[in-house]
MDAnalysis code that builds the backbone (N, CA, C; Angstrom):
import MDAnalysis as mda
import numpy as np

u = mda.Universe.empty(273, n_residues=91, atom_resindex=np.repeat(np.arange(91), 3), trajectory=True)
u.add_TopologyAttr("name", ["N", "CA", "C"] * 91)
u.add_TopologyAttr("resid", np.arange(1, 92))
u.add_TopologyAttr("resname", ["MET", "ALA", "MET", "ARG", "SER", "PHE", "SER", "VAL", "GLN", "GLY", "ARG", "GLN", "PHE", "LYS", "ALA", "LEU", "ILE", "ILE", "LEU", "SER", "ASP", "TYR", "ASN", "ASP", "TYR", "GLU", "SER", "MET", "GLU", "VAL", "VAL", "GLU", "VAL", "ILE", "ASP", "GLY", "LYS", "ARG", "GLY", "GLU", "LEU", "LEU", "LEU", "GLU", "PHE", "ARG", "PHE", "ASP", "ASP", "SER", "SER", "ALA", "ARG", "LEU", "SER", "TYR", "ILE", "ARG", "PRO", "GLU", "ILE", "ASP", "ILE", "PRO", "LEU", "LEU", "ARG", "ALA", "SER", "LEU", "ASP", "VAL", "PHE", "ARG", "GLU", "GLU", "PHE", "LEU", "GLU", "PRO", "ARG", "LYS", "ALA", "SER", "GLY", "LEU", "PRO", "CYS", "PRO", "PRO", "TRP"])
u.atoms.positions = np.array([
    [96.126, 92.871, 105.692],
    [97.381, 92.847, 104.960],
    [97.753, 91.364, 104.663],
    [98.197, 90.994, 103.434],
    [98.497, 89.639, 103.093],
    [99.857, 89.562, 102.278],
    [100.390, 88.556, 102.167],
    [101.668, 88.299, 101.339],
    [101.574, 87.089, 100.601],
    [102.044, 87.288, 99.415],
    [101.999, 86.153, 98.357],
    [103.430, 86.001, 97.741],
    [103.898, 84.741, 97.988],
    [105.340, 84.519, 97.268],
    [105.138, 83.973, 95.796],
    [106.074, 84.328, 94.968],
    [106.137, 83.752, 93.697],
    [107.464, 83.812, 93.200],
    [107.728, 82.893, 92.216],
    [109.220, 82.964, 91.594],
    [109.073, 83.225, 90.137],
    [110.149, 83.821, 89.642],
    [110.460, 84.214, 88.269],
    [111.778, 83.865, 87.797],
    [112.044, 83.039, 86.778],
    [113.389, 82.656, 86.314],
    [114.312, 82.524, 87.523],
    [113.786, 81.563, 88.417],
    [114.564, 81.243, 89.522],
    [115.001, 82.103, 90.577],
    [114.232, 83.328, 90.643],
    [114.391, 84.337, 91.640],
    [113.069, 84.389, 92.444],
    [113.056, 84.749, 93.779],
    [112.071, 84.793, 94.650],
    [111.555, 86.134, 94.876],
    [110.162, 86.277, 94.797],
    [109.580, 87.666, 95.073],
    [108.489, 87.394, 95.891],
    [108.066, 88.682, 96.534],
    [106.799, 88.583, 97.402],
    [106.007, 89.884, 97.021],
    [104.757, 89.599, 96.948],
    [103.844, 90.588, 96.796],
    [103.039, 90.963, 98.072],
    [103.286, 92.173, 98.420],
    [102.690, 92.520, 99.851],
    [101.370, 93.196, 99.280],
    [100.164, 92.630, 99.825],
    [98.894, 93.050, 99.396],
    [98.261, 93.918, 100.585],
    [97.972, 95.056, 100.208],
    [97.570, 96.087, 101.317],
    [96.111, 96.607, 100.938],
    [95.111, 95.910, 101.842],
    [93.776, 96.280, 101.695],
    [93.441, 97.413, 102.696],
    [92.953, 98.478, 102.478],
    [92.951, 99.582, 103.329],
    [91.473, 100.128, 103.550],
    [91.159, 100.441, 104.866],
    [89.894, 100.932, 104.994],
    [90.034, 102.420, 105.289],
    [91.237, 102.940, 105.376],
    [91.265, 104.457, 105.643],
    [92.051, 105.229, 104.434],
    [92.577, 104.412, 103.496],
    [93.026, 105.169, 102.260],
    [91.978, 104.995, 101.251],
    [92.012, 105.909, 100.173],
    [91.058, 105.821, 99.198],
    [91.482, 104.909, 98.065],
    [92.555, 104.059, 98.260],
    [92.912, 102.934, 97.353],
    [93.562, 101.688, 98.139],
    [93.540, 100.720, 97.454],
    [94.434, 99.551, 97.917],
    [95.539, 99.380, 97.096],
    [96.608, 98.596, 97.523],
    [97.833, 98.544, 96.710],
    [98.409, 97.116, 96.909],
    [99.417, 96.911, 96.036],
    [100.275, 95.755, 96.058],
    [101.608, 96.107, 95.733],
    [102.611, 95.806, 96.635],
    [103.905, 96.149, 96.389],
    [104.646, 94.773, 95.983],
    [105.511, 94.898, 95.205],
    [106.385, 93.709, 94.806],
    [107.917, 93.925, 95.085],
    [108.433, 92.891, 95.839],
    [109.846, 93.077, 96.265],
    [110.502, 91.750, 95.937],
    [111.893, 91.755, 95.707],
    [112.637, 90.544, 95.728],
    [113.016, 90.083, 97.023],
    [113.052, 88.797, 97.262],
    [113.669, 88.202, 98.648],
    [115.017, 87.688, 98.239],
    [115.880, 88.328, 99.002],
    [117.285, 87.880, 98.758],
    [117.758, 87.373, 100.155],
    [118.279, 86.268, 100.186],
    [118.799, 85.612, 101.497],
    [117.683, 85.579, 102.658],
    [116.424, 85.444, 102.171],
    [115.318, 85.607, 103.203],
    [114.937, 86.844, 103.791],
    [115.553, 87.991, 103.056],
    [115.136, 89.253, 103.599],
    [114.408, 90.150, 102.426],
    [113.717, 91.001, 102.704],
    [112.935, 91.825, 101.771],
    [113.871, 92.779, 101.144],
    [113.871, 92.818, 99.726],
    [114.670, 93.744, 99.169],
    [113.852, 95.147, 98.819],
    [114.494, 95.795, 97.822],
    [113.926, 97.020, 97.440],
    [112.460, 96.893, 96.936],
    [111.717, 98.041, 96.887],
    [110.384, 98.037, 96.080],
    [110.698, 97.974, 94.573],
    [110.106, 96.962, 93.830],
    [110.242, 96.940, 92.443],
    [109.121, 97.460, 91.734],
    [107.885, 97.052, 92.219],
    [106.742, 97.534, 91.420],
    [105.468, 97.924, 92.532],
    [104.742, 98.773, 92.102],
    [103.586, 99.095, 92.952],
    [102.370, 99.302, 92.121],
    [101.378, 98.599, 92.426],
    [99.995, 98.758, 91.873],
    [99.022, 99.469, 92.664],
    [98.231, 100.258, 92.184],
    [97.108, 100.935, 93.009],
    [95.972, 100.594, 92.479],
    [94.825, 100.474, 93.251],
    [93.516, 100.091, 92.667],
    [92.418, 100.725, 93.495],
    [91.526, 101.287, 92.827],
    [90.285, 101.803, 93.582],
    [89.023, 101.531, 92.673],
    [88.004, 102.054, 93.064],
    [86.730, 101.669, 92.293],
    [86.702, 102.129, 90.960],
    [87.533, 103.038, 90.576],
    [87.476, 103.567, 89.068],
    [88.701, 103.406, 88.345],
    [89.756, 102.873, 88.939],
    [91.062, 102.734, 88.173],
    [91.968, 101.776, 88.893],
    [92.646, 101.231, 87.896],
    [93.843, 100.346, 88.403],
    [95.112, 100.645, 87.623],
    [96.349, 100.984, 88.333],
    [97.420, 101.536, 87.685],
    [98.702, 100.905, 88.312],
    [99.586, 100.935, 87.504],
    [101.050, 100.617, 88.026],
    [101.734, 101.985, 88.309],
    [101.646, 102.274, 89.747],
    [102.112, 103.488, 90.215],
    [103.594, 103.618, 90.413],
    [104.238, 102.653, 90.393],
    [105.650, 102.696, 90.509],
    [106.408, 101.497, 89.843],
    [107.352, 101.820, 88.985],
    [108.110, 100.715, 88.330],
    [109.609, 101.020, 88.310],
    [110.408, 100.273, 89.110],
    [111.806, 100.445, 89.146],
    [112.520, 100.326, 87.783],
    [113.326, 101.099, 87.372],
    [114.088, 100.874, 85.947],
    [114.785, 99.430, 85.980],
    [114.730, 98.944, 84.657],
    [115.375, 97.633, 84.466],
    [114.553, 96.421, 84.909],
    [113.194, 96.606, 85.007],
    [112.304, 95.552, 85.423],
    [112.276, 94.426, 84.167],
    [112.529, 93.277, 84.353],
    [112.321, 92.320, 83.319],
    [110.852, 91.961, 82.876],
    [110.487, 91.811, 81.687],
    [109.113, 91.638, 81.359],
    [108.518, 90.254, 82.026],
    [109.326, 89.238, 82.101],
    [108.707, 88.055, 82.932],
    [108.239, 88.442, 84.267],
    [109.003, 89.360, 84.995],
    [108.695, 89.816, 86.358],
    [107.319, 90.650, 86.279],
    [107.336, 91.495, 85.328],
    [106.074, 92.387, 85.199],
    [104.864, 91.467, 84.812],
    [104.960, 90.511, 83.888],
    [103.886, 89.581, 83.718],
    [103.419, 88.828, 84.899],
    [104.362, 88.244, 85.579],
    [103.955, 87.430, 86.670],
    [103.363, 88.405, 87.766],
    [103.854, 89.515, 87.851],
    [103.220, 90.348, 88.882],
    [101.832, 90.791, 88.513],
    [101.624, 90.938, 87.208],
    [100.150, 91.423, 86.667],
    [99.378, 90.176, 87.053],
    [99.670, 88.909, 86.811],
    [98.906, 87.748, 87.130],
    [98.609, 87.751, 88.576],
    [99.567, 87.979, 89.492],
    [99.207, 88.159, 90.958],
    [98.212, 89.261, 91.056],
    [98.474, 90.380, 90.640],
    [97.452, 91.466, 90.837],
    [96.093, 91.137, 90.338],
    [96.068, 90.570, 89.164],
    [94.713, 90.196, 88.605],
    [93.923, 89.041, 89.529],
    [94.781, 88.114, 90.055],
    [94.167, 86.805, 90.917],
    [93.892, 87.554, 92.195],
    [94.561, 88.473, 92.865],
    [94.348, 88.905, 94.189],
    [93.353, 90.024, 94.375],
    [93.296, 90.997, 93.264],
    [92.465, 92.099, 93.324],
    [91.328, 91.940, 92.443],
    [91.495, 91.844, 91.056],
    [90.300, 91.954, 90.100],
    [89.398, 90.734, 90.098],
    [89.969, 89.549, 90.105],
    [88.953, 88.262, 90.014],
    [88.219, 88.356, 91.494],
    [88.735, 88.536, 92.669],
    [87.827, 88.514, 93.826],
    [86.778, 89.648, 93.855],
    [87.011, 90.727, 93.343],
    [86.185, 91.952, 93.389],
    [85.001, 91.552, 92.451],
    [85.400, 91.029, 91.210],
    [84.360, 90.877, 90.209],
    [83.362, 89.702, 90.795],
    [84.058, 88.532, 91.384],
    [83.211, 87.613, 91.766],
    [82.166, 88.008, 93.008],
    [82.633, 88.974, 93.745],
    [81.872, 89.365, 94.938],
    [80.757, 90.542, 94.538],
    [80.957, 91.091, 93.248],
    [80.019, 92.049, 92.876],
    [80.447, 93.376, 93.322],
    [81.620, 93.573, 93.793],
    [82.350, 94.947, 94.177],
    [82.631, 95.683, 92.939],
    [82.563, 97.032, 93.103],
    [82.940, 97.811, 91.802],
    [84.315, 97.601, 91.346],
    [84.339, 97.680, 90.024],
    [85.925, 97.477, 89.457],
    [86.073, 98.542, 88.393],
    [87.326, 98.875, 88.061],
    [87.478, 99.939, 87.060],
    [86.598, 99.503, 85.743],
    [86.234, 100.523, 85.047],
    [85.481, 100.288, 83.763],
    [86.298, 99.865, 82.524],
    [87.045, 98.857, 82.582],
    [87.737, 98.457, 81.515],
    [87.720, 96.936, 81.383],
])
């Protein structure tokens, strides 16, 4: 498990990256950090060998946060898998 911090429009967020040996998928959860504490779940991405999907999106998510989260997802999941030759979704 790893955590990556990032900011969007002056707000702080954390992406919790969950690499699993026992689930059939890996995931990344995005939460806002408020006063140094983890807030509610805002987004969840799930990834396996055949698909990558946004499995949860809280209503009223701003497009800049969605774009920044997609960048983190790409950098943390897709690019390392491609570079190492591991299977990736067929898209």
